[in-house]
C-alpha positions as CSV (number, residue, x, y, z in Angstrom):
1,M,62.9,-34.7,35.9
2,K,60.0,-31.9,35.3
3,T,62.4,-30.8,32.5
4,I,62.8,-34.4,31.0
5,L,59.3,-34.7,31.0
6,H,58.4,-31.5,29.4
7,R,61.3,-32.5,26.5
8,F,59.6,-36.0,26.4
9,Y,55.7,-34.6,25.9
10,S,57.2,-32.0,23.3
11,D,59.0,-34.6,21.2
12,Y,56.7,-37.5,21.2
13,L,53.0,-36.8,22.8
14,M,52.1,-33.3,21.9
15,P,49.0,-33.0,19.9
16,S,49.6,-31.4,16.3
17,R,49.5,-27.5,17.0
18,M,49.0,-27.0,13.2
19,G,45.2,-25.6,13.6
20,I,47.0,-23.0,16.0
21,Y,49.4,-22.1,13.5
22,E,46.4,-21.5,10.8
23,A,44.6,-19.5,13.6
24,L,47.3,-17.2,14.1
25,I,47.5,-16.4,10.8
26,E,44.3,-15.6,10.7
27,Q,44.0,-13.5,13.5
28,A,47.0,-11.4,12.2
29,R,44.9,-11.0,8.8
30,D,42.1,-9.9,10.6
31,A,44.0,-7.4,12.8
32,G,45.6,-5.6,9.5
33,Y,48.8,-6.9,9.0
34,R,50.6,-8.0,5.9
35,Q,52.5,-11.1,6.1
36,L,55.6,-11.0,5.0
37,S,59.3,-12.9,4.2
38,V,62.2,-11.6,5.7
39,R,63.5,-10.7,2.1
40,D,60.4,-8.7,1.3
41,F,60.9,-6.7,4.3
42,V,64.5,-6.0,4.0
43,N,63.7,-4.8,0.2
44,E,60.7,-2.3,1.3
45,P,61.9,1.4,2.6
46,A,62.0,1.4,6.5
47,G,59.1,3.3,7.9
48,E,56.5,2.5,6.2
49,G,53.9,2.6,8.7
50,L,51.8,-0.3,8.1
51,R,50.9,-3.0,10.2
52,T,53.8,-6.2,9.2
53,L,54.1,-9.9,10.2
54,V,57.4,-11.1,9.5
55,H,57.3,-14.7,9.2
56,R,60.6,-16.5,9.8
57,H,61.1,-20.3,9.9
58,D,64.4,-21.9,10.9
59,I,64.3,-25.5,9.5
60,D,66.7,-26.9,12.4
61,S,64.9,-30.2,11.5
62,D,61.2,-31.7,10.6
63,L,60.9,-31.0,7.0
64,R,57.4,-32.8,6.9
65,T,56.0,-30.3,9.5
66,A,57.7,-27.2,7.5
67,A,55.7,-28.6,4.1
68,K,52.7,-28.5,6.3
69,M,53.3,-24.8,7.8
70,F,54.3,-23.9,4.0
71,A,50.6,-25.6,2.8
72,I,48.7,-23.4,5.2
73,E,50.6,-20.3,4.1
74,A,49.9,-20.7,0.6
75,K,46.5,-21.3,1.5
76,H,45.9,-17.7,2.8
77,G,48.1,-16.1,0.3
78,I,51.2,-15.1,2.9
79,K,54.8,-15.2,2.3
80,A,57.6,-16.3,4.6
81,S,61.1,-17.1,4.9
82,Y,62.4,-20.6,5.3
83,Y,65.9,-20.7,6.4
84,F,67.7,-24.7,5.7
85,R,70.5,-26.0,7.5
86,L,73.0,-28.1,5.7
87,S,71.4,-30.9,7.2
88,T,68.0,-30.3,5.8
89,L,68.4,-28.9,2.5
90,D,65.8,-30.1,0.5
91,I,66.3,-28.5,-2.8
92,G,63.2,-29.1,-4.6
93,F,60.9,-27.8,-1.6
94,M,63.0,-24.9,-1.6
95,R,62.2,-24.1,-5.4
96,E,58.6,-25.0,-4.5
97,I,58.8,-21.9,-1.6
98,E,60.4,-19.6,-4.3
99,S,58.1,-20.3,-6.9
100,Y,55.2,-19.4,-4.6
101,G,57.0,-16.0,-3.7
102,S,58.2,-16.9,-0.5
103,E,61.8,-17.1,0.7
104,A,64.0,-20.1,0.8
105,S,67.5,-19.8,2.1
106,Y,70.3,-20.7,4.2
107,H,70.6,-21.3,8.1
108,F,74.6,-21.5,8.5
109,E,76.2,-23.0,11.4
110,E,80.2,-23.2,10.4
111,V,81.8,-21.6,13.2
112,A,80.0,-24.4,15.4
113,D,80.6,-27.1,12.6
114,F,84.3,-26.6,12.3
115,A,84.9,-26.6,16.2
116,K,83.1,-29.8,16.9
117,R,85.2,-31.3,13.9
118,H,88.3,-30.3,14.9
119,H,87.6,-30.7,18.7
120,I,88.3,-26.8,19.3
121,K,86.9,-26.0,22.8
122,D,88.5,-22.2,23.0
123,A,87.0,-19.2,21.7
124,D,90.2,-17.6,21.0
125,V,91.4,-20.6,19.3
126,V,87.9,-20.6,17.0
127,R,88.2,-17.1,16.0
128,T,91.5,-17.5,14.6
129,R,90.3,-20.0,12.5
130,F,87.6,-17.3,11.1
131,P,89.3,-17.1,7.4
132,I,89.1,-20.7,6.8
133,I,85.7,-20.9,8.0
134,R,84.8,-17.8,6.0
135,A,85.9,-19.9,3.1
136,Q,83.8,-22.8,4.1
137,F,80.5,-20.6,4.6
138,R,81.1,-18.8,1.0
139,Q,81.4,-22.5,-0.9
140,N,78.3,-23.7,1.2
141,L,76.3,-20.7,0.2
142,E,77.3,-21.0,-3.8
143,R,76.5,-24.6,-3.9
144,I,73.4,-23.9,-2.9
145,E,72.7,-21.2,-4.6
146,R,73.8,-23.2,-7.8
147,A,71.3,-26.0,-7.0
148,L,68.7,-23.6,-6.2
149,G,69.6,-21.5,-9.3
150,R,69.3,-18.1,-7.5
151,K,70.9,-15.7,-5.3
152,L,70.5,-16.0,-1.7
153,V,70.3,-12.2,0.0
154,T,69.4,-12.8,3.4
155,V,70.9,-16.0,5.6
156,A,70.3,-16.9,9.4
157,S,72.5,-17.9,12.0
158,H,71.9,-21.3,13.8
159,G,72.3,-21.7,17.5
160,D,74.3,-24.8,18.0
161,F,75.2,-26.4,21.4
162,A,78.7,-25.8,20.6
163,N,78.2,-22.3,20.2
164,R,76.8,-21.9,23.5
165,R,79.6,-23.5,25.1
166,L,82.3,-21.4,23.4
167,Q,80.5,-18.5,23.4
168,V,80.8,-17.8,19.8
169,I,77.9,-17.5,17.8
170,N,78.0,-18.1,14.0
171,N,77.1,-14.8,12.4
172,E,80.3,-13.5,14.2
173,I,81.8,-14.7,10.7
174,L,79.3,-11.6,8.9
175,D,80.9,-8.9,11.0
176,D,83.6,-8.7,8.1
177,Q,81.7,-6.3,5.7
178,A,83.8,-6.9,3.0
179,F,83.4,-10.4,2.9
180,R,79.5,-10.3,3.3
181,A,79.5,-8.2,0.3
182,R,81.7,-10.7,-1.6
183,C,78.8,-13.3,-0.8
184,G,76.5,-10.7,-1.9
185,I,74.4,-10.9,1.4
186,A,72.0,-8.0,2.4
187,C,71.3,-8.8,5.7
188,E,71.5,-11.6,8.6
189,A,68.5,-12.5,10.4
190,Y,70.2,-11.3,13.8
191,D,71.5,-7.9,12.0
192,A,71.0,-5.0,14.7
193,A,69.9,-2.7,11.6
194,L,66.9,-5.5,10.8
195,L,65.8,-6.1,14.7
196,S,65.7,-2.3,15.1
197,R,62.9,-2.1,12.8
198,F,60.8,-4.5,14.8
199,D,58.5,-2.9,17.5
200,M,58.1,-6.8,18.7
201,Y,60.3,-10.1,18.3
202,I,58.7,-13.3,19.3
203,S,59.9,-16.9,19.4
204,D,58.3,-20.1,19.7
205,R,59.3,-22.3,23.0
206,P,59.3,-25.8,23.5
207,H,56.2,-27.0,25.6
208,P,54.8,-25.5,28.3
209,L,56.0,-22.2,27.1
210,Y,55.4,-22.0,23.5
211,Y,56.1,-18.4,22.9
212,H,58.6,-15.9,24.3
213,P,58.4,-12.8,25.5
214,M,54.2,-13.2,24.6
215,P,51.8,-15.0,22.4
216,P,51.4,-13.6,18.9
217,A,47.6,-13.0,19.5
218,A,48.5,-10.7,22.7
219,A,50.8,-8.9,20.4
220,F,48.7,-8.0,17.4
221,G,47.3,-4.5,17.6
222,R,49.4,-3.7,20.4
223,Y,52.8,-3.7,18.3
224,R,52.7,-2.3,14.5
225,S,56.0,-4.5,13.2
226,I,56.2,-7.5,14.5
227,C,58.8,-10.6,13.8
228,L,57.7,-14.1,14.4
229,L,60.3,-16.7,14.9
230,T,59.0,-20.4,14.4
231,H,60.9,-24.0,14.6
232,P,58.8,-26.7,12.8
233,V,59.9,-29.2,15.5
234,Q,57.6,-26.7,18.2
235,W,54.4,-27.1,16.3
236,E,53.9,-31.3,15.5
237,T,55.5,-34.2,17.1
238,N,57.5,-36.4,14.7
239,W,59.0,-39.1,16.6
240,R,61.4,-40.3,14.0
241,E,63.0,-37.1,13.6
242,N,62.9,-36.0,16.8
243,T,64.5,-39.9,18.0
244,R,67.3,-39.0,14.9
245,C,68.3,-35.4,16.3
246,N,68.5,-36.6,19.8
247,V,70.6,-39.5,18.8
248,R,72.7,-37.0,16.5
249,R,73.1,-34.5,19.4
250,L,74.4,-36.9,21.8
251,I,76.9,-38.4,19.4
252,E,78.2,-35.1,18.6
253,G,78.5,-34.0,22.6
254,L,80.7,-37.3,23.3
255,A,82.9,-36.8,20.1
256,W,83.6,-33.1,20.9
């Protein structure tokens, strides 16, 4: 019951946390952190030794709040990465992000989508379909690139309830290095080589936790290189969008 109440509060009652997000950016600036996108961080030499905060936004839902976060970042002149699912693609917004100098790219989930669409609940069976799934991933990637008018060089795997049940993560399709090279992907956001460059990796969480493993403010000054993963849904309630996502999740679960 407590979990349900927390979820209801997060989805429909929680006050906006945009002020907290702006304060976080200011605290990082005052503590001497550069604030970069994943792409900019990947493109610079490792071991720079400078205090760095990498902003990664996974746009699972709620474009409205994502746009508010972007406006705050632009106000303070910092950069971030925004990863969009097929269900949240907004090419106009993505072009605006890129024109500013931040990164807009793909939050992919072809493995989960394929499993749900074909009612597959066996991990081994899903893996035998990887050639087909990779072809779908490349097709989707290239379609986004054509619409956006630029090459996408970093991508981020989405975590779906189907992945958790199957114990198969979406980024397994990028374990094939030859395929990755054909797609022109320099980095996936969960690559071990990328994660090893961070001294602390923080992800936002729903109410009442908000962060894991610690609040960003507690990490500033203690860790040189930090990655902060955020999701717009954790920062402001959007009852219409949250209701749509909850209904969709219920329907997908029943259909699968």
